NUDRENNU-321516 format. One record per residue (C-alpha): residue number from 1; x, y, z; residue in one letter. Coordinates in nm, 3 decimals. Last residue first. Layout:
N
   lonu        xx        yy        zz   romar
    NUM         X         Y         Z       a
...
This chain:
458
   lonu        xx        yy        zz   romar
    458     0.750     6.694     1.331       y
    457     0.962     6.427     1.539       r
    456     1.305     6.308     1.389       v
    455     1.490     5.961     1.420       s
    454     1.877     5.840     1.334       l
    453     2.009     5.508     1.395       g
    452     2.262     5.330     1.505       g
    451     2.380     4.919     1.493       g
    450     2.505     4.591     1.648       a
    449     2.474     4.265     1.621       f
    448     2.612     3.903     1.737       v
    447     2.567     3.551     1.699       e
    446     2.796     3.320     1.829       d
    445     2.565     2.940     1.834       i
    444     2.583     2.769     2.170       r
    443     2.192     2.727     2.130       n
    442     2.065     3.021     2.327       s
    441     2.233     3.384     2.457       i
    440     2.287     3.537     2.116       r
    439     2.407     3.878     2.157       k
    438     2.295     4.244     2.165       g
    437     2.447     4.605     2.072       f
    436     2.241     4.960     2.055       r
    435     2.304     5.280     1.923       i
    434     2.088     5.595     1.895       d
    433     2.055     5.951     1.756       l
    432     1.752     6.122     1.830       q
    431     1.581     6.454     1.731       v
    430     1.244     6.608     1.891       s
    429     1.383     6.713     2.202       t
    428     1.693     6.822     2.057       t
    427     2.006     6.652     2.028       a
    426     1.852     6.354     2.206       y
    425     2.109     6.050     2.262       i
    424     1.920     5.719     2.328       y
    423     2.154     5.452     2.428       l
    422     2.167     5.062     2.422       g
    421     2.118     4.712     2.535       t
    420     2.080     4.345     2.425       d
    419     1.968     4.001     2.500       a
    418     1.870     3.739     2.272       y
    417     1.708     3.391     2.277       h
    416     1.633     3.146     2.022       i
    415     1.335     2.885     2.067       a
    414     1.422     2.542     1.830       s
    413     1.159     2.504     1.549       n
    412     1.412     2.386     1.316       d
    411     1.323     2.306     0.941       p
    410     1.056     2.536     1.014       a
    409     0.670     2.471     1.022       g
    408     0.614     2.621     1.389       t
    407     0.818     2.900     1.541       s
    406     0.960     3.026     1.860       q
    405     1.190     3.349     1.900       f
    404     1.300     3.543     2.211       s
    403     1.370     3.888     2.335       f
    402     1.543     4.044     2.629       w
    401     1.573     4.431     2.728       e
    400     1.806     4.675     2.888       v
    399     1.724     5.032     2.768       f
    398     1.890     5.391     2.729       g
    397     1.853     5.743     2.815       g
    396     2.115     6.036     2.770       v
    395     1.998     6.452     2.683       r
    394     1.852     6.557     3.023       k
    393     2.007     6.262     3.240       s
    392     1.961     5.892     3.267       a
    391     1.623     5.814     3.112       q
    390     1.542     5.483     3.154       y
    389     1.372     5.229     2.951       l
    388     1.311     4.851     3.064       l
    387     1.227     4.605     2.770       s
    386     1.034     4.288     2.762       i
    385     0.986     4.087     2.474       s
    384     0.801     3.794     2.300       n
    383     0.815     3.641     1.962       h
    382     0.603     3.396     1.738       m
    381     0.731     3.272     1.410       l
    380     0.478     3.055     1.190       t
    379     0.636     2.927     0.901       q
    378     0.539     2.825     0.509       n
    377     0.795     2.634     0.332       y
    376     1.017     2.758     0.025       r
    375     1.290     2.519    -0.080       t
    374     1.619     2.643    -0.300       t
    373     1.888     2.424    -0.404       a
    372     2.255     2.613    -0.460       v
    371     2.463     2.452    -0.698       d
    370     2.855     2.372    -0.638       f
    369     3.129     2.305    -0.853       p
    368     3.239     2.093    -0.646       g
    367     3.611     2.064    -0.485       y
    366     3.573     1.879    -0.142       p
    365     3.372     1.666    -0.297       l
    364     3.333     1.486    -0.633       p
    363     3.150     1.727    -0.850       g
    362     2.800     1.872    -0.894       r
    361     2.776     1.975    -0.534       a
    360     2.456     2.063    -0.385       v
    359     2.491     2.359    -0.166       f
    358     2.135     2.411     0.018       s
    357     1.837     2.687     0.129       s
    356     1.563     2.702     0.315       s
    355     1.365     2.994     0.222       t
    354     1.047     3.140     0.392       n
    353     0.700     3.244     0.364       r
    352     0.542     3.402     0.680       l
    351     0.301     3.441     0.936       w
    350     0.408     3.660     1.205       a
    349     0.304     3.631     1.566       a
    348     0.325     3.843     1.863       g
    347     0.419     3.929     2.250       t
    346     0.530     4.271     2.347       e
    345     0.642     4.406     2.676       a
    344     0.725     4.774     2.834       k
    343     0.877     4.906     3.135       l
    342     0.945     5.297     3.173       y
    341     1.152     5.472     3.434       l
    340     1.235     5.869     3.462       w
    339     0.907     5.997     3.602       r
    338     0.865     5.628     3.771       r
    337     0.721     5.348     3.707       i
    336     0.521     5.406     3.417       g
    335     0.366     5.013     3.275       w
    334     0.364     4.932     2.911       g
    333     0.199     4.627     2.720       a
    332     0.227     4.566     2.379       l
    331     0.038     4.329     2.151       v
    330     0.180     4.245     1.838       e
    329     0.005     4.089     1.468       i
    328     0.193     4.000     1.154       s
    327     0.064     3.948     0.795       p
    326     0.277     3.823     0.527       q
    325     0.128     3.940     0.155       v
    324     0.361     3.747    -0.144       q
    323     0.669     3.750    -0.340       n
    322     0.831     3.678    -0.014       a
    321     1.081     3.953    -0.153       s
    320     1.497     3.857    -0.160       v
    319     1.517     3.593    -0.419       g
    318     1.351     3.846    -0.632       n
    317     1.401     4.206    -0.536       t
    316     1.144     4.398    -0.312       g
    315     0.762     4.471    -0.354       t
    314     0.566     4.225    -0.227       p
    313     0.389     4.391     0.043       v
    312     0.451     4.305     0.426       t
    311     0.113     4.327     0.632       n
    310     0.179     4.489     1.004       d
    309    -0.064     4.525     1.294       s
    308     0.014     4.676     1.612       v
    307    -0.190     4.655     1.918       i
    306    -0.161     4.853     2.236       t
    305    -0.229     4.800     2.574       i
    304    -0.156     5.061     2.887       m
    303    -0.103     4.838     3.191       p
    302    -0.336     4.746     3.457       l
    301    -0.080     4.813     3.783       w
    300    -0.243     5.196     3.817       g
    299    -0.474     5.250     3.537       n
    298    -0.246     5.242     3.223       q
    297    -0.461     5.359     2.912       q
    296    -0.669     5.139     2.678       v
    295    -0.658     4.992     2.301       v
    294    -0.383     5.247     2.194       e
    293    -0.377     5.163     1.835       y
    292    -0.079     5.099     1.550       k
    291    -0.129     5.082     1.190       i
    290     0.026     4.904     0.924       g
    289     0.247     4.871     0.578       l
    288     0.545     4.647     0.535       i
    287     0.719     4.715     0.209       l
    286     0.948     4.410     0.108       d
    285     1.332     4.392     0.111       t
    284     1.572     4.546    -0.176       g
    283     1.881     4.309    -0.272       g
    282     2.195     4.169    -0.212       f
    281     2.382     3.835    -0.227       s
    280     2.718     3.670    -0.142       q
    279     2.829     3.329    -0.156       m
    278     3.084     3.151    -0.016       a
    277     3.203     2.759     0.000       v
    276     3.480     2.606     0.113       s
    275     3.387     2.242     0.206       p
    274     3.392     2.278     0.458       s
    273     3.427     2.618     0.609       y
    272     3.079     2.768     0.465       q
    271     3.067     3.165     0.384       h
    270     2.758     3.311     0.375       q
    269     2.764     3.697     0.295       e
    268     2.447     3.886     0.312       t
    267     2.378     4.245     0.192       i
    266     2.022     4.395     0.238       s
    265     1.847     4.681     0.105       y
    264     1.597     4.921     0.311       g
    263     1.397     4.773     0.585       m
    262     1.102     4.976     0.467       w
    261     0.836     5.068     0.695       k
    260     0.518     5.274     0.659       m
    259     0.308     5.311     0.981       r
    258    -0.066     5.457     1.026       v
    257    -0.178     5.596     1.388       e
    256    -0.404     5.576     1.646       f
    255    -0.484     5.708     1.971       e
    254    -0.428     6.063     1.981       d
    253    -0.581     6.044     1.596       t
    252    -0.438     5.987     1.266       i
    251    -0.072     6.016     1.365       g
    250     0.179     5.949     1.126       w
    249     0.470     5.691     1.116       r
    248     0.743     5.653     0.886       l
    247     1.001     5.352     0.897       l
    246     1.326     5.358     0.728       t
    245     1.554     5.082     0.784       e
    244     1.843     5.262     0.590       p
    243     2.027     5.032     0.545       l
    242     2.070     4.648     0.603       t
    241     2.382     4.448     0.678       r
    240     2.443     4.076     0.719       n
    239     2.711     3.820     0.805       t
    238     2.714     3.470     0.795       i
    237     3.017     3.226     0.925       h
    236     2.961     2.858     0.855       q
    235     3.051     2.534     1.028       t
    234     3.152     2.619     1.360       g
    233     2.834     2.836     1.429       d
    232     2.937     3.172     1.337       d
    231     2.662     3.419     1.283       l
    230     2.716     3.819     1.228       s
    229     2.463     4.101     1.208       r
    228     2.482     4.479     1.142       f
    227     2.223     4.724     1.134       t
    226     2.170     5.028     1.024       y
    225     1.909     5.328     1.105       g
    224     1.575     5.533     0.999       t
    223     1.334     5.699     1.184       e
    222     1.065     5.909     1.059       v
    221     0.819     6.071     1.320       l
    220     0.484     6.239     1.210       a
    219     0.265     6.446     1.465       v
    218    -0.090     6.522     1.337       g
    217    -0.245     6.347     1.637       k
    216     0.011     6.133     1.842       g
    215     0.236     5.911     1.720       a
    214     0.123     5.614     1.908       s
    213     0.248     5.522     2.274       f
    212     0.355     5.164     2.371       v
    211     0.702     5.207     2.135       a
    210     0.804     4.843     1.970       d
    209     0.980     4.588     2.136       t
    208     1.297     4.505     1.947       f
    207     1.514     4.796     2.060       d
    206     1.642     5.062     1.860       p
    205     1.395     5.194     1.743       r
    204     0.994     5.217     1.786       d
    203     1.055     5.603     1.887       t
    202     0.918     5.840     2.127       n
    201     1.046     6.210     2.103       i
    200     1.081     6.375     2.467       l
    199     0.775     6.468     2.614       n
    198     0.754     6.151     2.870       y
    197     1.104     6.172     2.966       f
    196     1.080     6.555     3.061       d
    195     1.297     6.787     2.844       w
    194     0.963     7.010     2.771       e
    193     0.898     7.008     3.118       d
    192     1.264     7.194     3.225       t
    191     1.501     6.964     3.340       v
    190     1.659     6.933     3.697       q
    189     1.926     6.644     3.684       e
    188     1.834     6.429     3.890       n
    187     2.105     6.178     3.790       f
    186     1.862     5.887     3.703       l
    185     1.620     6.117     3.581       n
    184     1.310     6.393     3.667       p
    183     1.279     6.246     4.022       r
    182     0.897     6.376     4.060       l
    181     0.766     6.018     4.247       s
    180     1.101     6.058     4.478       y
    179     1.266     5.679     4.457       w
    178     1.596     5.787     4.548       f
    177     1.453     6.005     4.835       s
    176     1.530     6.333     4.939       t
    175     1.251     6.482     4.743       p
    174     1.028     6.226     4.986       n
    173     0.688     6.216     4.810       n
    172     0.701     5.829     4.686       n
    171     0.405     5.658     4.530       d
    170     0.446     5.308     4.466       l
    169     0.101     5.235     4.539       a
    168    -0.005     5.491     4.292       g
    167     0.140     5.315     3.995       i
    166     0.222     5.521     3.711       k
    165     0.132     5.721     3.387       p
    164     0.307     6.089     3.411       y
    163     0.020     6.336     3.527       d
    162     0.319     6.541     3.723       d
    161     0.500     6.632     3.458       v
    160     0.218     6.765     3.257       y
    159     0.253     6.638     2.930       f
    158     0.326     6.850     2.593       r
    157     0.169     6.733     2.274       p
    156     0.333     6.773     1.903       i
    155     0.038     6.966     1.726       w
    154     0.185     7.280     1.657       g
    153     0.368     7.172     1.324       n
    152     0.718     7.223     1.502       g
    151     0.783     7.449     1.757       y
    150     0.542     7.558     2.035       s
    149     0.471     7.218     2.193       e
    148     0.114     7.160     2.262       y
    147    -0.090     7.170     2.579       r
    146    -0.441     6.998     2.648       r
    145    -0.623     7.179     2.902       p
    144    -0.661     7.086     3.279       r
    143    -0.935     6.898     3.458       e
    142    -1.039     6.989     3.808       a
    141    -1.338     7.216     3.668       p
    140    -1.396     7.582     3.684       p
    139    -1.589     7.734     3.998       p
    138    -1.907     7.872     3.889       s
    137    -1.972     8.238     3.946       e
    136    -1.912     8.382     3.604       s
    135    -2.203     8.078     3.470       a
    134    -2.411     8.192     3.725       a
    133    -2.425     8.542     3.643       s
    132    -2.256     8.833     3.830       g
    131    -2.071     8.996     3.572       a
    130    -2.202     8.895     3.221       r
    129    -2.061     8.556     3.048       p
    128    -1.875     8.666     2.722       a
    127    -2.067     8.640     2.384       d
    126    -1.733     8.831     2.266       d
    125    -1.844     9.169     2.385       g
    124    -1.592     9.143     2.647       a
    123    -1.284     8.902     2.512       a
    122    -1.324     8.562     2.581       p
    121    -1.203     8.378     2.918       p
    120    -0.883     8.220     2.961       p
    119    -0.926     7.875     2.987       l
    118    -0.993     7.660     3.265       g
    117    -1.324     7.535     3.090       p
    116    -1.342     7.453     2.767       g
    115    -1.322     7.758     2.461       r
    114    -1.352     7.564     2.141       g
    113    -1.124     7.251     2.089       a
    112    -0.848     7.329     2.282       p
    111    -0.492     7.407     2.183       a
    110    -0.303     7.560     2.453       f
    109     0.037     7.711     2.388       i
    108     0.364     7.691     2.549       g
    107     0.550     7.798     2.868       r
    106     0.477     7.807     3.229       g
    105     0.146     7.821     3.424       s
    104     0.053     8.228     3.484       g
    103    -0.236     8.250     3.325       t
    102    -0.118     8.501     3.028       t
    101     0.244     8.320     3.028       a
    100     0.073     7.982     2.900       e
     99     0.031     8.163     2.574       d
     98    -0.299     8.115     2.441       w
     97    -0.453     7.962     2.077       v
     96    -0.772     7.913     2.008       d
     95    -0.899     8.240     1.887       s
     94    -0.563     8.250     1.652       a
     93    -0.688     7.929     1.471       r
     92    -0.467     7.621     1.479       l
     91    -0.353     7.501     1.146       p
     90    -0.566     7.244     0.955       a
     89    -0.369     6.890     1.004       p
     88    -0.117     6.783     0.789       r
     87    -0.220     6.533     0.511       v
     86     0.013     6.649     0.208       v
     85     0.283     6.801     0.399       w
     84     0.369     6.510     0.660       p
     83     0.355     6.280     0.326       l
     82     0.524     6.479     0.094       s
     81     0.878     6.360     0.234       v
     80     0.798     5.991     0.295       i
     79     0.620     5.972     0.003       l
     78     0.896     6.087    -0.208       c
     77     1.152     5.838    -0.063       f
     76     0.934     5.598    -0.105       c
     75     0.875     5.597    -0.434       a
     74     1.274     5.678    -0.504       w
     73     1.363     5.371    -0.313       a
     72     1.132     5.149    -0.503       t
     71     1.221     5.307    -0.855       k
     70     1.591     5.267    -0.738       l
     69     1.512     4.895    -0.680       d
     68     1.363     4.829    -1.004       r
     67     1.635     4.976    -1.202       r
     66     1.899     4.768    -1.018       a
     65     1.730     4.419    -1.056       v
     64     1.676     4.495    -1.422       v
     63     2.022     4.612    -1.457       e
     62     2.107     4.295    -1.262       r
     61     1.941     4.089    -1.533       r
     60     2.135     4.246    -1.823       s
     59     1.959     4.476    -2.053       e
     58     2.035     4.460    -2.433       g
     57     1.653     4.537    -2.504       p
     56     1.430     4.595    -2.198       l
     55     1.380     4.377    -1.932       r
     54     1.016     4.359    -1.781       t
     53     0.882     4.033    -1.932       r
     52     1.233     3.824    -1.893       s
     51     1.286     3.872    -1.541       d
     50     1.237     3.542    -1.472       d
     49     1.281     3.422    -1.104       n
     48     0.996     3.123    -1.066       p
     47     0.887     3.051    -0.716       l
     46     1.071     2.766    -0.551       c
     45     1.073     2.425    -0.483       s
     44     0.850     2.296    -0.728       r
     43     0.999     2.523    -1.013       r
     42     1.322     2.306    -0.984       s
     41     1.666     2.398    -0.878       r
     40     1.598     2.749    -0.839       p
     39     1.805     3.026    -0.980       a
     38     2.042     3.183    -0.740       a
     37     1.899     3.517    -0.594       r
     36     2.015     3.443    -0.239       h
     35     1.771     3.513     0.022       r
     34     1.821     3.847     0.228       p
     33     1.944     3.852     0.611       g
     32     1.853     3.584     0.876       c
     31     1.570     3.493     1.137       p
     30     1.683     3.268     1.189       e
     29     1.980     3.024     1.183       f
     28     1.916     2.655     1.103       t
     27     2.230     2.385     1.154       p
     26     2.386     2.256     0.867       k
     25     2.404     1.899     0.783       a
     24     2.661     1.778     0.600       a
     23     2.620     1.486     0.358       v
     22     2.307     1.549     0.227       v
     21     2.220     1.288    -0.066       s
     20     2.202     1.461    -0.355       g
     19     2.351     1.176    -0.586       a
     18     2.651     1.446    -0.665       p
     17     2.679     1.468    -0.262       s
     16     2.491     1.708    -0.078       a
     15     2.603     2.022     0.131       a
     14     2.372     2.183     0.406       h
     13     2.249     2.518     0.440       w
     12     1.907     2.625     0.628       s
     11     1.753     2.974     0.567       s
     10     1.483     3.168     0.720       t
      9     1.359     3.491     0.537       c
      8     1.127     3.763     0.511       d
      7     1.097     3.872     0.855       r
      6     1.393     4.074     0.844       d
      5     1.508     4.144     1.176       f
      4     1.654     4.471     1.340       f
      3     1.339     4.708     1.228       a
      2     1.182     4.641     1.555       s
      1     0.836     4.456     1.603       m
């Protein structure tokens, strides 16, 4: 799931009379930003919010929260920076690396596991087959050796441009046709193979649907970003900002990766029109740990299937953290349609511990003052999405997408639908800038979101 939504929170706001009876119900919006940090109305309706055990002498609660968030941010930063160097793969052996120029097949290097068929023969005297022997006369197999980029850590794979995943029934061998199978991009700008669509950095962001491909053995991806959301339902206006939305992906094998995501700090401003009540909250979100595994590869019309499993770890600020582990699972499917066009879909579910909050007046309406009552509940949040990726030119790509949410156990279980689009801008084949914009297209509620990000592969 994209870093766009904070899975920790779904809120519902309403005002109540001094006796506690509801006088103005507010529609639910979900998912939303961080929860407020106001004290719970009762311990039965919300978990305790007491920092006295971790508070130093003379230290305020705000200073306790700031110190805890600073420790979390520093720990995540150190882990992100050090992990690729601590567990980086063994360097390639000189005997296992050959320049492709020696075989007339272009740029890059070969990094086979031992001397495989189709590779240059070993030097004379190094257990090479004798001339005239059966081994020297047998033709090499048809398969081509795996290739890797010559920059970075030496483990970034480079695919052959004519071996991209595709549907054979849609092949077109006419070079003058727009639907030509080897057309490099939408505008037919010729590129070298390292700039091919399938050789560029492949990130989970900025669309909601995760990447179908894993990072690749020995390859690390660091994705960061910022998101702004605004919601107005006629009775209240809510804005939310999250930064830095960091996701670290590290490939253990060619099909399996481990993941660590931290949405970062979240700022939410909520303003109720009548009676006029405003509130702002700030805090660090929970850490999310997970894995991604490519189950099967595409075979014609049969899609590539990938599974993603995540779990939140309650490391966030009190009032923002879910205070418990929250599991989720997603299943992704992907179809390569053309060398520059890829379709992917996602379905999944998350089991959440969320919050419903309400304004409760302690005086005659519409004056107040107001308290905030909090109720926690269990929710199953299901989601579906379809995203179409395209490569427009050498350095610019984009996507168009639809995604939706359905839930059970929430105050409002109505389905919510969104549409969004965005662009990828490639500074290099391993450095990506992105922007996106989207809008809610259901429930007659005005909600928009926008954001941008930076991702690096190494």
